[in-house]
C-alpha positions, 0 to 999 in steps of 0.5 A: 500500500502507498500510505499517504494518511500521515507522515506519522506512519513512517518506520525507522530506516536501517540506519536509524535502527542501528543507531537505536540498537547501539544506544547507551542508556541510563535512568532518565529521571536520575538525569543519567540517560546519555542519549536523552541528555545529548538530544536535549542539549542538541535541540537547545543548542540548535535553536539557541534556547536555554534548555529542552525537554524530551517527551513522548509526543507533540501533544504533550510538549504543546500542553506542557508549554501552555500550562507553563505559560498560563494559570487557570482562568487565562486565555490563549490566542490561536487559530481556529485551525490550531492543533492545540485547539482541534486535536489535543483532546480539549487539553487547553481546558483540561490540563491548564484550565484556560480558555481560547480566543480563536482567530478565523483565517483561510489557512491558519495563519494570522496577523499581529493586528488580528492578535491585537483585536483578540487581546482582552483588557486586563483591567476588565474582570468580566474577561479572561486574562490574555496570557499567551499567543500560539502559532502552528508552523506548518499549519496541518489543517491549512494544507501545510501552509507556512507562516510569513516570518516577518509577520511572526516578528510583528506578533513577537513585538506585540507580545513584548508590548503586552507582556504575553508569552509566545509559543510555537507548535513546530510539529512540522517546523523543519518543513517550514524551514526547508521552504523559508530558508530560515535557521533554527536559531532565528525561530529560537530568537522569536519564541519563548517555547517551541514544540518540535516533533521528531516522529513526523517528517523526520521519521523517528518512531516516537518523541518530541522535544520542547525547547524554551527559556530556562523558566519554561523548562524548569516548570516544564520538568515538573509538569511533564512528571505530573502528566506522566511523561517522565520515562526511564531508559528512554535513550533507545527512542532518544537515539532515533531523534538524534539520528533524525535531526542529523540525517533526515532534515535535508531530504524533506525537500523530496517530500515537498516535490512529491506533494506538489506532484500529487496536488497537480494530479489531483487538480486534473482529477474529474472528481475533485472540486478544490485542491489546497496545497501549502507548499510543503508535504500536505495536500487537502482536497475537496470532492465534487458533490455526489462523491463522499470521502468514504466512497473515494477512499474505498476507490483508491484503497482498492488501487493500493492507496491510503489517505485520510478523511478530513470531512464529508467531502474532504481528504488529506494526503501527506508525503513522507520518507516511506513514500518514494517518488516512483510511488507518488508517480504511480498514485498520480497516474491512478487519478486518471482511472477514477 
């Protein structure tokens, strides 16, 4: 099967498996796992941040950051498309007791002026206290859309003026950097905290890293423990993350080329009404009336392709290191027979 459901379905390569099997491990809670320590140092240094935390998932790193930034009754400004709002189990409310102020935009990115309009008056006791601005780069529900870096600079300046925290859900941040040419330290200079997923396009089997300033990481270590995310001999999976950061970043451009080819083929498919492609590794398309997503998915599954339903007539395809250019070409050719 050509599995285009998500870039989370990847399996470790031979080189990654070898690196994992050779890992030296210790007790992470005692600070004695050398692979975890190396990964955390590497991530912090890469982004020019003061520290980092290795966690099982990107949901956990996002939720740790939000809880470290906020207090119960506070409010987080984010996109209506944000992963932290749509796909983290209501964690902002459940874990932090915070509410959200949602910004509606076409692709999940927004402007500093739109943020400004959502900041509550801190002297109004009827309103939640605005504490944090959260952005997601790339935007999953925005078909992998990348943020304009200058716009993020303007939001940072506004956060400084209003004494707000600034968090980045960087689940696919390296995809964004492949497009915008920015360096990790440039992102590190903008944000108080960044969640980096190792198990999507970078190909590790599990794990994310939260990088941030000293205070966020200090609080985060305690929150990680309370969330149940403290692990023991985690070096085996941390070693996969180290391998991913060293070996699987440059190749992301190949995923982008494959996704662009898919988007082009889908635009020529007689069953598609609209194709959204944000320039990275995600394509989201809408089917014409008369064909439902489940029907379309059954048709392509019979031809050896898996994709993901995102609405009654909406489907997502994601390219990754386990899908070759030849397989993408095969998938593109199949659209003619649908």
